N, C-alpha and C positions, 0 to 999 in steps of 0.2 A: 790414698784412700783413708777415709775417716772410720773410726770404730764406733759401732752402735750396739745398744742392747735393746731387746724388745721382750717384754714379759707379756705373755698371753695366757688366757684361761680357756680350758676346754671343758665341755660338759662332762661331768664325772660319770654320767650314766652310759657313756660310750664304752664299747668293748675295748680291750687292749689293742686289738688289731686296728680298730677304727681310730683310736688315738694316735697310733704309730703312722697311719695313713695321713692324718691331718698334719702331723709334725713334718712328715716328708713333703707334703704339699707346700707348706710354708717355706721350707728350706729350698725347694725347687724354684719358688717365686723369687727368692733372693738371688739365687744363682742365675736365673733368667735375666734379671735386671743388671747383671754384670758384677754383682757383689760376690764376696768370698765368705763362706761360712767359717767362723772361728770355732764355735762350740754350741751345743744344744744341751742344756741342763734340765733334766726332768725332775722337778721338785716333788711331783706326786700330788696326792690329794691333800688339800688344806682347807680350812674354814675361811670363808670370805668375810670381809669386814662388814658387809651388809648383804641382804638377799639380792640375787640377780635372777630375774625371772622366777621368783619364789624359791630359789635354791640357795642353800647356805654353804655348800661345799663345791669346789671346782678342782680340776687337775691343772696345776701350774707348770708352765714351761718357760724357761729363760733362754732366748736365742741371742747369741753374740755374733755379729757379722761386720764385715768391712764393706763400704760402698763409697762410690763417688758422690759428692754433694749434689751433683746435677741429677742423680737418679732418685733422690729423695722424694720428689713429687710422685714418683711411681709407687711409693709405699701405700698410696691410697688403694692400690689393687689388693694389698694384704688386708686393709681395713674392711673393704667390701666383701672379701672372701671369708672373713671370720664371722660367719653367721651360724656357727655350730652350737652356740650356747643357747 
């Protein structure tokens, strides 16, 4: 299995419980695809380089995981499900 990193941003207006639920959802998607979660680093609230949907801060999360190369096309599921910002 190859090792991958995925940095994603969550809407900073979400409650702590909602952020944890989103993080758990993305971890479950990786596991469902047959991947293995290595780590999830919550960087916290940081300023974005440019406004995203008129917001200048976001909650940053770095997820490191291992997956087979053949499962990479399935990562589109993650991209589609990341509509929380």
